C-alpha positions in Angstrom: 22.6 -17.1 1.9 20.0 -18.0 4.1 17.6 -14.8 3.6 17.0 -15.0 -0.2 19.2 -12.4 -1.0 18.6 -13.1 -4.9 15.0 -12.6 -5.0 14.7 -9.9 -2.4 17.2 -7.9 -5.0 14.7 -8.6 -7.6 12.1 -7.5 -5.9 13.6 -4.4 -5.0 14.7 -3.8 -8.8 10.4 -4.7 -10.1 9.6 -1.2 -7.8 11.2 0.3 -11.2 10.3 -2.4 -14.0 9.1 0.3 -16.3 12.3 1.9 -16.7 14.1 -0.9 -16.7 12.3 -2.8 -19.3 12.4 0.1 -21.3 16.0 0.2 -20.9 16.2 -3.6 -21.8 14.4 -2.7 -24.9 16.6 0.0 -26.2 19.5 -2.2 -25.6 17.9 -4.9 -27.4 17.7 -2.2 -30.2 21.6 -1.3 -29.7 22.6 -4.5 -29.7 21.0 -5.7 -32.9 22.1 -2.5 -34.3 25.5 -2.7 -33.7 25.6 -6.7 -34.3 24.4 -6.1 -38.0 27.9 -5.0 -38.9 29.6 -8.5 -39.6 26.3 -9.4 -41.4 27.0 -5.9 -43.8 30.6 -7.1 -44.1 29.8 -10.2 -45.1 27.6 -9.1 -48.1 30.3 -6.7 -49.2 32.6 -9.5 -49.6 30.6 -12.2 -50.7 28.1 -10.6 -53.1 29.7 -7.5 -54.1 33.5 -8.1 -53.9 33.6 -12.1 -54.6 30.3 -11.7 -56.6 32.4 -10.9 -59.7 32.5 -14.9 -60.0 28.8 -15.0 -60.4 27.5 -16.5 -64.2 27.5 -13.0 -66.4 25.3 -12.8 -69.5 25.1 -10.9 -72.3 22.6 -7.9 -72.3 21.5 -4.8 -74.1 23.1 -1.8 -73.3 21.6 -0.6 -69.9 21.6 -0.3 -66.1 24.6 -2.5 -64.4 25.8 -3.3 -67.7 29.6 -3.7 -68.5 31.7 -3.4 -71.7 33.9 -6.0 -72.7 35.7 -6.9 -75.8 33.0 -5.6 -78.2 30.3 -7.2 -76.0 27.8 -6.0 -73.2 27.8 -7.9 -69.9 25.3 -8.1 -66.9 25.7 -10.3 -63.8 23.1 -12.7 -63.0 22.1 -11.4 -59.9 21.1 -8.0 -61.5 18.3 -9.2 -64.0 15.2 -8.9 -63.4 12.3 -11.9 -63.2 11.3 -11.7 -66.6 14.5 -10.4 -68.6 16.2 -12.1 -71.6 19.6 -13.3 -71.0 21.8 -14.1 -73.5 25.4 -16.4 -73.6 26.6 -17.1 -70.4 30.4 -16.2 -69.4 32.5 -16.2 -66.2 35.2 -14.6 -64.4 37.1 -16.6 -62.2 40.6 -15.6 -59.7 43.5 -17.5 -60.1 46.0 -16.3 -57.4 45.8 -12.4 -58.1 44.4 -12.4 -61.4 41.1 -12.8 -63.2 40.3 -14.5 -66.6 37.7 -14.0 -68.6 36.0 -17.1 -69.8 33.1 -16.8 -72.8 31.0 -20.2 -71.9 29.9 -21.7 -68.3 31.7 -23.8 -66.7 30.4 -27.5 -65.5 31.9 -27.5 -61.6 34.4 -25.6 -59.7 37.5 -27.1 -57.8 41.2 -26.6 -57.6 42.2 -24.0 -61.0 45.2 -23.9 -62.8 45.9 -21.4 -65.9 48.6 -22.6 -68.6 48.8 -19.8 -71.4 45.3 -19.4 -72.6 43.9 -22.2 -71.1 42.4 -22.7 -67.4 41.8 -25.8 -66.4 39.4 -26.8 -63.3 39.9 -30.2 -61.4 37.6 -32.0 -58.6 37.3 -35.0 -57.8 39.1 -36.7 -60.5 37.4 -34.6 -62.7 38.9 -32.2 -65.1 37.8 -29.6 -67.4 39.5 -27.2 -69.6 38.6 -23.7 -70.8 39.8 -21.1 -73.1 40.9 -17.9 -71.1 41.8 -14.2 -71.6 43.5 -12.5 -68.8 41.2 -9.1 -67.5 43.7 -5.9 -67.2 42.7 -3.9 -64.3 41.0 -1.2 -66.1 38.7 -3.8 -67.4 38.5 -5.5 -63.8 37.6 -2.2 -62.4 34.8 -1.6 -64.9 33.1 -4.9 -64.1 33.3 -4.1 -60.5 31.8 -0.4 -61.0 28.0 -1.4 -60.8 29.2 -2.7 -57.2 30.8 0.2 -55.6 27.5 2.6 -55.3 25.9 -0.2 -53.5 28.9 -0.8 -51.4 28.9 3.1 -50.1 25.4 2.6 -49.6 26.3 -0.3 -47.3 29.3 1.2 -45.6 26.9 4.3 -45.0 24.4 1.9 -43.5 27.1 0.4 -40.9 27.7 3.6 -39.9 24.4 5.2 -39.7 23.5 1.9 -37.4 26.6 2.9 -35.4 25.2 6.3 -34.6 21.8 5.0 -34.3 23.2 2.4 -32.0 25.0 5.1 -29.8 22.0 6.9 -28.8 20.3 4.0 -27.5 22.6 2.5 -25.9 23.0 5.8 -24.0 19.3 5.8 -23.3 19.8 2.2 -22.0 22.7 3.1 -19.9 20.9 6.3 -18.3 17.6 4.5 -17.2 19.8 1.4 -16.5 21.8 3.4 -14.0 18.9 6.0 -13.1 17.0 3.0 -11.8 19.5 1.4 -9.8 20.6 4.8 -8.0 16.8 4.8 -7.3 16.6 1.6 -6.0 19.5 1.9 -3.6 18.1 5.3 -2.9 15.2 3.1 -1.6 17.2 0.9 0.4 19.1 3.2 1.9 15.8 4.6 3.0 14.3 1.4 4.1 17.4 0.6 6.2 17.1 4.1 7.9 13.3 3.8 8.6 14.3 0.0 9.9 16.9 1.1 12.5 14.4 3.8 14.1 11.8 0.8 14.4 14.4 -1.1 16.3 14.8 -2.1 19.7 16.8 -0.4 21.9 18.8 -3.2 22.9 19.9 -4.0 19.5 21.9 -0.7 19.6 23.3 -2.0 23.2 24.9 -5.1 21.7 26.2 -3.4 18.5 28.4 -0.8 18.2 27.5 2.7 16.4 30.1 1.9 13.6 28.7 -1.6 12.5 25.7 0.2 12.1 26.8 3.0 10.3 28.7 0.4 7.9 25.5 -1.3 7.2 23.8 2.0 5.7 27.1 3.2 4.1 29.7 0.7 3.2 27.2 -2.1 2.5 24.5 -0.5 0.9 27.2 1.5 -1.5 28.2 -2.3 -2.5 24.9 -2.9 -3.3 24.5 0.0 -5.2 27.7 -0.7 -7.4 25.7 -4.4 -8.2 22.8 -2.4 -9.6 25.1 0.3 -10.9 27.8 -1.5 -12.7 27.1 -5.4 -12.2 23.6 -5.8 -13.3 24.0 -3.3 -15.8 27.3 -5.0 -17.2 25.6 -8.7 -17.1 22.2 -7.4 -19.0 24.4 -5.8 -21.8 26.8 -8.6 -21.7 23.8 -11.1 -21.9 22.1 -9.4 -24.1 25.2 -8.6 -26.4 26.1 -12.9 -26.2 22.5 -13.6 -27.1 22.7 -11.3 -30.2 25.8 -13.0 -31.3 24.7 -16.5 -30.8 21.8 -15.8 -33.0 24.1 -14.1 -35.8 26.1 -17.1 -35.5 23.2 -19.7 -35.7 22.3 -18.1 -39.0 25.8 -17.9 -40.3 26.4 -21.5 -39.7 24.2 -24.0 -37.4 27.3 -26.6 -36.1 29.6 -23.8 -36.2 27.3 -22.1 -33.5 26.8 -25.6 -31.4 30.7 -25.8 -31.1 30.9 -22.4 -29.6 27.5 -22.5 -27.5 30.0 -24.8 -24.9 31.6 -21.5 -24.0 28.1 -21.0 -22.1 28.1 -24.1 -19.6 32.0 -23.6 -19.0 31.2 -19.8 -18.2 28.3 -21.3 -15.6 30.7 -23.4 -14.0 33.3 -21.0 -13.8 31.1 -18.7 -11.9 29.7 -21.6 -9.5 33.5 -22.3 -8.7 34.7 -18.4 -8.0 31.7 -17.7 -5.8 32.0 -20.5 -3.5 35.4 -19.5 -2.7 34.8 -15.6 -3.0 32.0 -15.8 -0.7 34.0 -16.7 2.2 36.5 -14.3 1.7 34.1 -11.3 1.4 32.1 -12.3 4.2 35.4 -11.9 6.4 36.2 -8.4 4.9 32.9 -7.0 5.3 32.8 -8.0 8.5 36.4 -6.6 9.0 35.5 -3.2 7.7 32.6 -3.0 10.1 34.9 -3.9 12.8 37.2 -0.9 11.8 34.2 1.7 11.2 33.3 0.5 14.7 36.9 0.9 16.3 37.3 4.5 14.3 33.9 5.6 15.9 34.9 4.4 19.5 38.4 5.9 19.1 36.7 9.1 18.1 34.5 9.5 20.7 37.0 8.3 23.6 40.0 10.5 22.0 40.4 12.5 25.3 40.6 9.2 27.4 42.9 7.9 24.9 45.2 10.1 25.1 45.1 10.9 29.0 45.7 7.5 29.9 48.4 7.3 27.3 47.0 4.4 24.9 47.5 6.0 21.6 50.0 3.1 20.8 47.5 0.1 22.1 45.2 1.7 20.0 47.1 2.0 17.2 48.2 -2.1 17.7 44.3 -3.2 17.5 43.4 -1.1 14.8 46.9 -2.7 12.5 45.5 -6.0 13.6 42.2 -5.6 12.3 43.9 -3.8 9.5 45.9 -6.8 8.7 43.3 -9.3 9.0 41.6 -7.2 6.2 44.7 -7.0 3.8 45.3 -10.3 3.9 42.0 -11.4 3.1 41.7 -8.8 0.3 45.0 -10.5 -1.0 43.4 -13.9 -1.2 40.4 -12.4 -2.8 42.7 -10.5 -5.5 44.5 -14.0 -5.9 41.5 -15.4 -6.9 40.4 -12.9 -9.0 43.6 -12.7 -10.7 43.5 -16.6 -11.2 39.8 -16.7 -12.5 39.5 -13.9 -14.6 41.5 -13.1 -17.5 42.8 -16.6 -17.1 39.4 -17.6 -17.6 38.6 -15.6 -21.0 41.9 -16.9 -22.7 41.2 -20.3 -22.1 37.7 -19.9 -23.6 39.0 -18.0 -26.1 41.6 -20.7 -27.2 39.4 -23.1 -26.9 36.8 -21.2 -28.8 39.8 -20.9 -32.1 41.0 -24.2 -31.8 37.3 -25.5 -32.8 37.3 -22.9 -35.7 40.7 -23.9 -36.8 39.7 -27.9 -36.5 36.7 -27.0 -38.2 37.3 -25.3 -41.3 41.1 -27.0 -41.4 40.0 -30.7 -41.2 36.9 -32.1 -40.2 34.4 -29.7 -42.5 36.6 -28.1 -45.6 35.3 -30.8 -47.7 33.8 -30.0 -51.6 30.3 -30.9 -50.4 30.6 -27.9 -47.5 32.6 -25.2 -48.4 32.0 -21.9 -46.7 32.0 -18.6 -48.0 35.1 -16.4 -47.2 32.3 -14.0 -45.8 30.6 -16.3 -43.5 34.1 -17.0 -42.6 35.0 -13.2 -41.6 31.7 -12.6 -40.1 32.1 -15.8 -37.9 35.7 -14.7 -36.6 34.3 -11.2 -35.7 31.7 -12.5 -34.1 33.7 -15.0 -32.3 36.2 -11.8 -31.4 33.3 -9.5 -30.0 31.8 -12.7 -28.1 34.9 -12.4 -25.7 34.2 -8.8 -24.7 31.1 -9.7 -22.7 32.8 -12.8 -21.4 35.5 -10.2 -20.1 33.0 -7.8 -18.9 31.2 -10.1 -16.8 34.2 -12.3 -15.7 35.7 -9.0 -14.3 32.3 -8.2 -12.5 32.1 -10.9 -10.5 34.3 -9.8 -7.8 32.0 -7.1 -7.1 29.3 -9.3 -7.8 29.9 -11.2 -4.9 30.9 -8.4 -2.6 27.7 -6.9 -3.4 25.5 -10.2 -2.6 27.5 -10.3 0.8 26.6 -6.8 1.4 23.1 -7.3 0.7 23.0 -10.1 3.0 24.1 -8.2 5.7 21.7 -5.2 5.0 18.5 -7.7 4.9 19.9 -9.3 8.1 19.2 -5.9 9.6 15.8 -5.3 7.9 15.0 -8.4 9.2 15.1 -7.6 12.8 12.5 -7.4 14.5 11.1 -4.0 15.3 8.0 -1.8 15.5 6.1 0.2 13.4 6.4 4.1 14.0 3.0 5.6 14.7 2.0 8.9 13.3 -1.6 9.2 15.1 -2.2 11.6 17.7 -2.9 10.2 21.4 -5.1 11.9 23.5 -3.0 13.5 26.7 -3.1 11.7 29.8 -3.3 12.9 33.4 -0.1 11.5 34.4 -1.1 9.1 37.1 1.6 6.4 37.3 1.3 3.0 38.8 3.8 0.1 39.2 2.2 -3.0 40.5 4.2 -6.1 41.7 7.0 -4.9 38.5 9.7 -7.5 38.0 12.2 -6.9 35.2 15.4 -8.5 33.6 17.5 -7.5 30.9 19.1 -11.1 30.8 17.3 -13.7 31.2 16.4 -14.5 34.9 18.6 -12.0 36.0 16.4 -9.6 37.6 17.5 -5.9 38.1 13.7 -4.8 39.8 12.4 -7.4 41.7 8.5 -7.0 42.8 8.2 -3.2 42.6 5.1 -1.2 43.5 4.2 2.6 44.0 2.2 5.2 42.6 3.0 8.7 41.5 -0.2 10.8 41.2 -0.7 13.7 38.5 1.7 16.4 40.0 3.6 14.5 41.9 7.6 14.2 42.3 8.9 11.3 42.6 12.6 10.7 43.4 14.7 7.8 43.3 17.7 7.0 44.9 20.4 4.7 45.4 23.7 3.2 44.5 24.9 2.7 40.8 23.1 -0.5 39.9 20.1 -0.3 42.0 17.6 0.0 39.1 17.1 3.6 38.9 17.3 3.8 35.3 15.9 0.7 34.3 12.8 2.0 35.9 12.8 5.0 33.2 13.4 2.4 30.6 10.4 0.3 31.4 8.2 3.9 31.9 9.3 4.5 28.6 9.0 1.3 27.0 12.3 1.1 25.9 12.1 -2.2 27.7 9.2 -4.0 28.2 8.9 -5.4 32.0 8.4 -9.6 32.3 6.5 -9.6 35.3 3.7 -6.9 37.3 1.9 -4.2 35.3 2.9 -0.5 34.7 -0.3 1.6 34.1 -1.0 5.4 33.3 -4.3 6.6 34.4 -5.5 2.8 34.8 -4.2 1.5 31.3 -1.6 -0.3 31.2 1.4 0.8 28.9 1.8 -2.4 26.8 -1.4 -1.6 25.1 -0.5 1.2 24.2 1.8 1.8 20.8 5.2 2.8 21.9 5.2 6.1 20.1 2.0 7.3 21.4 2.5 6.2 24.9 5.9 8.5 24.4 4.1 11.7 23.3 3.1 12.8 26.5 6.8 12.2 27.8 9.6 14.3 28.0 12.9 12.9 29.4 16.3 15.2 30.6 19.4 13.3 30.4 22.5 13.5 32.8 24.7 14.0 29.6 22.2 15.4 26.8 22.5 14.6 23.1 22.2 17.8 20.7 21.8 17.4 17.0 23.4 19.1 14.3 22.0 22.3 13.9 21.0 25.5 15.9 19.8 26.2 19.6 16.4 27.0 18.5 16.3 23.9 16.5 17.3 21.3 19.2 14.8 22.9 21.7 11.8 22.0 18.7 13.4 19.1 17.4 11.8 20.5 14.1 8.5 19.7 15.1 6.0 22.2 13.3 3.5 22.2 16.2 6.1 23.6 18.2 6.4 27.6 17.1 9.4 30.0 17.6 7.4 31.9 19.9 7.1 28.5 21.9 10.4 27.9 21.5 12.1 31.2 23.2 9.6 31.2 25.8 11.0 27.7 26.6 14.3 29.0 26.5 13.6 31.8 28.8 11.5 30.3 31.3 14.2 27.9 31.9 16.4 30.7 32.6 18.4 29.6 29.1 18.9 33.4 28.6 21.1 34.0 31.3 23.9 31.1 29.7 23.3 31.7 25.8 22.8 35.7 25.5 26.6 36.1 25.2 26.4 33.9 22.1 26.8 35.7 18.7 23.5 34.5 17.0 21.7 33.5 20.2 19.1 30.9 19.7 20.3 30.7 16.1 23.9 30.0 17.0 25.0 26.9 15.0 25.1 23.8 17.3 27.9 21.1 16.0 27.3 17.5 16.8 26.7 16.4 20.7 26.8 20.4 21.0 30.8 20.3 21.9 31.1 23.7 21.5 28.6 24.3 24.4 29.5 23.9 28.1 27.7 21.5 30.0 25.4 23.9 31.5 24.1 25.5 28.4 23.6 22.3 27.2 21.5 20.8 29.7 19.3 24.1 29.6 19.0 23.5 26.1 18.2 20.4 26.9 15.3 21.3 29.8 13.4 23.9 27.4 13.1 21.1 24.8 11.1 19.2 27.5 9.4 22.2 28.3 8.5 23.2 24.5 7.1 19.7 24.4 4.9 20.2 27.5 4.6 16.6 29.0 2.4 14.5 31.5 5.3 12.9 32.7 9.2 14.3 32.9 11.7 12.6 33.9 15.2 14.1 35.2 17.9 11.3 35.0 20.8 13.3 37.3 20.1 16.3 35.3 22.0 18.7 37.5 24.8 16.2 38.5 27.0 17.5 35.9 26.8 21.4 36.1 28.3 23.9 38.2 26.5 25.3 41.3 25.7 28.8 39.8 24.1 26.9 36.9 22.5 24.8 39.3 20.7 27.4 41.1 19.2 28.5 37.5 17.9 25.2 36.9 16.8 24.7 40.0 14.4 27.9 39.4 13.5 26.3 36.2 12.5 23.0 37.8 9.8 24.3 39.8 8.2 25.8 36.5 8.8 22.5 34.6 7.2 20.2 37.4 4.3 22.2 37.9 1.3 20.3 36.7 3.5 17.1 35.4 4.3 13.8 37.0 7.7 14.4 37.9 10.4 11.6 38.1 14.0 12.3 39.2 16.8 10.3 39.6 19.3 12.0 41.9 22.7 11.3 43.4 22.8 14.9 45.0 20.1 14.5 47.7 20.0 18.0 48.4 18.3 18.5 45.0 15.1 16.7 46.0 14.3 17.8 49.4 11.0 19.1 48.1 10.0 15.6 46.5 6.6 14.3 47.6 8.0 10.8 47.8 11.5 9.6 47.8 12.1 5.8 46.5 15.5 4.1 48.0 16.5 1.5 45.9 18.4 -1.4 46.3 19.6 -4.6 44.3 16.3 -3.8 42.6 14.0 -3.7 45.5 12.6 -0.5 47.4 13.9 -0.5 50.9 12.4 2.6 51.9 10.0 5.4 50.9 8.5 8.4 52.4 9.5 12.6 51.9 12.5 13.8 52.9 11.4 14.4 56.4 10.4 10.8 56.9 13.3 9.3 55.8 15.5 11.8 57.7 13.5 10.3 61.4 13.8 6.7 60.3 17.6 7.1 60.1 18.0 4.0 57.6 19.9 4.0 54.4 18.5 7.2 53.2 19.9 9.1 55.8 23.3 7.9 55.7 23.7 8.8 52.3 22.5 12.3 53.3 24.9 12.6 55.9 27.7 11.3 54.1 27.1 13.8 51.1 26.8 16.5 53.6 29.9 15.7 55.6 31.3 15.5 52.7 30.6 19.3 51.7 32.0 19.9 54.9 35.0 18.7 54.6 35.1 20.5 51.3 34.1 23.4 53.0 37.1 23.4 55.5 
């Protein structure tokens, strides 16, 4: 990653930090409430169950007092600070039986019972006491004062679980809502960046790959925020809470268990080293597949006409096989380093626990209560659930980081800010002064062009394919900028005018007009609020569109699908003419606008052209030379240079290149007529 992906992903998240911080606060409360369970269980075991072996003292009859063998006894932890205590007694467990001793014990250790004598041995010392076995009814009586506190603890635990569930729901909702907002903003930024990019970016990158950046890659990043980061946040908080609890229970054991963290960290680094390579190839293949599918759909008629189905299938299969191969490599890596990792860490932890309790630390001076042991084992089991969750999300994490790198690569492309200002309408006096232009360095397609177009004039550009006609239009619209010379409008260099402001008063009609999904009317206005319905209908009527569109069921509200494929080429062309007229441009460009229509439609369009060109500077690129006879000036281009200029009559008198082209076209028409 060379675009500081992590920092930039965090920066996107900081835009919604309020919700994220509230979610993390709720998560902290939920984790705290949920992790209180083992502590509650520890208290129930150590205090209310095993606490029966606490010292008991003779006492007056009252609360928490138990009657036994004619006397009243209260456990030591139930006495008030200043409450008087009688003689001490003890209750000790041996096997499954309990025995009552009416005196204190000197020490505790290994216990044995022989008839009514209870013996305790420890470090070579031996002490015997008179003891009487307690019946089940008597034992229940001694436990009776503990039943109510235990019920309260159980109720507290279930209450905390319910409490935690509400907070868990709240944090999950806030985190995922924030994640969706983040990815919504990212997609908006990506789409806005596409509007800012130079035209040549799209010349060099298939549309399918651009679509993959906006859809597939951002969806992978959405998975990062919605699932991966939510899982990591939750797991880290959960693990932190567990480690805090472990340190409260036993510091030495907690330090032993803490070795899981560096092991997990090293494992993640190793995983990412290999997964990153695979994911980069996988994301690239997904883009290639999208690009090929898009290209195949666009060119389906050509594929079938030239019987290229099997060839395109083989090309697609190669991409698909490559994608499959690397997906399998990633799958093997995930299988090796997910559950295997958790099992290894789990086994290491339990081996350490067994060693600690079974050998090194189980001495007379370091005996750990059963409640602590239970709580520790419970927490240790709980610890591996977040570890498992984190490890299982490593694949999604790496996919998201690779996808984010690709998205940020697009966002880092040089673009231009979209200007919203209103630029005063210019007259339309266009001047090219010694203009040279190359798409690739030093490979000039236009060479030292100079000409002028006055307001209201019609300039025709003719020449063979590759002569530079469309390049002139690209420069005029500033889709590209010329390397040499100056292009000016009304005396002002167009490179000193913001591109969007320059184009406010320009319109273009292409040879193959592009229509958007919507209606005929919306394709004329392009949903510009300044263009009213009346203006739309007037533009359509003025260009003669009513003659071709009146037969449609919904008239000007007829639905238009992608590219207007349900309309004829003539209908699409008239709609694009109406669009240009509705925007009332100062400079109009017609790029072979009549070359794809039939003769009858061309006549309708020719009538509309007179209306369209009136008062505007018009540039016409035409192959049908008969359509430009009325042009004020005709520029004949050859290999990027102007080789002839003048009106139709002047050029015909010269009997040069234009004359030859015109005669050739007329000859073809004569032959066809014959």
